[in-house]
C-alpha positions in Angstrom: 0.0 0.0 0.0 1.2 3.5 -0.6 1.8 5.6 2.4 -0.3 8.5 1.3 -3.5 6.5 0.8 -5.4 3.7 2.3 -6.1 2.3 -1.2 -3.8 -0.6 -2.3 -1.3 0.0 -5.1 -3.2 -2.3 -7.5 -6.7 -3.4 -7.9 -5.6 -7.1 -7.6 -4.4 -6.4 -4.0 -8.0 -5.8 -2.8 -9.1 -9.4 -3.2 -12.4 -8.2 -4.4 -12.2 -10.5 -7.4 -11.6 -13.7 -5.5 -14.1 -16.4 -6.5 -16.2 -14.1 -8.7 -16.7 -15.0 -12.4 -16.3 -12.4 -15.0 -19.4 -10.6 -16.3 -20.5 -11.6 -19.8 -20.9 -8.9 -22.4 -24.7 -8.6 -22.7 -24.8 -5.9 -25.4 -26.6 -7.0 -28.6 -24.5 -7.9 -31.6 -24.2 -5.4 -34.5 -25.6 -6.7 -37.8 -22.1 -7.3 -39.2 -21.2 -9.2 -36.0 -24.4 -11.3 -36.3 -23.5 -12.2 -39.9 -20.0 -13.2 -38.9 -21.2 -15.3 -36.0 -23.7 -17.2 -38.3 -21.0 -17.8 -40.9 -18.6 -19.2 -38.3 -21.3 -21.5 -36.9 -21.7 -23.2 -40.3 -18.9 -25.5 -41.6 -17.6 -24.6 -45.0 -17.7 -28.1 -46.4 -20.9 -30.0 -45.4 -22.7 -30.7 -42.2 -21.2 -30.2 -38.9 -19.6 -33.2 -37.1 -19.1 -33.5 -33.3 -15.6 -32.6 -32.2 -13.4 -35.5 -31.0 -12.9 -33.6 -27.7 -16.6 -33.9 -27.0 -16.5 -37.7 -26.8 -17.3 -39.2 -23.4 -14.1 -41.2 -23.5 -12.0 -38.1 -23.8 -13.9 -36.4 -21.0 -13.3 -39.4 -18.7 -9.6 -39.4 -19.6 -9.3 -35.7 -18.8 -11.2 -36.1 -15.5 -8.9 -38.8 -14.2 -5.7 -37.7 -15.8 -5.2 -40.8 -17.9 -4.0 -40.9 -21.5 -6.4 -40.2 -24.2 -7.9 -43.3 -25.8 -6.0 -44.4 -28.9 -7.2 -45.8 -32.2 -7.2 -49.3 -30.9 -4.0 -50.3 -32.8 -2.1 -53.3 -31.5 1.3 -51.9 -32.5 1.5 -49.3 -29.7 1.6 -46.4 -32.2 -0.3 -43.3 -31.6 -1.9 -43.2 -35.1 -1.0 -39.6 -35.5 1.2 -40.0 -38.6 4.3 -39.2 -36.6 5.6 -42.8 -36.3 9.4 -43.2 -35.9 11.3 -44.4 -39.0 14.7 -45.8 -38.5 17.2 -45.9 -41.4 20.9 -47.0 -41.8 22.1 -43.5 -42.9 
């Protein structure tokens, strides 16, 4: 705290923000913003598909800190196209 005032040096020092969520912006969207939002909500190439991150298996893995479920391969590879390749060079 500064010596000349009873107010803290920063707003963070007050602790008034502890445990309080931020307030959402409740102002209505401008017409240009509404058009942009609608364009972003529609996929460019066909119908929308659920995200992989929304799968119940992924949520369970995140909740207990376990690895994400794999593609079920038996070779132990992640299936991400980044498999190791060893050469004699």
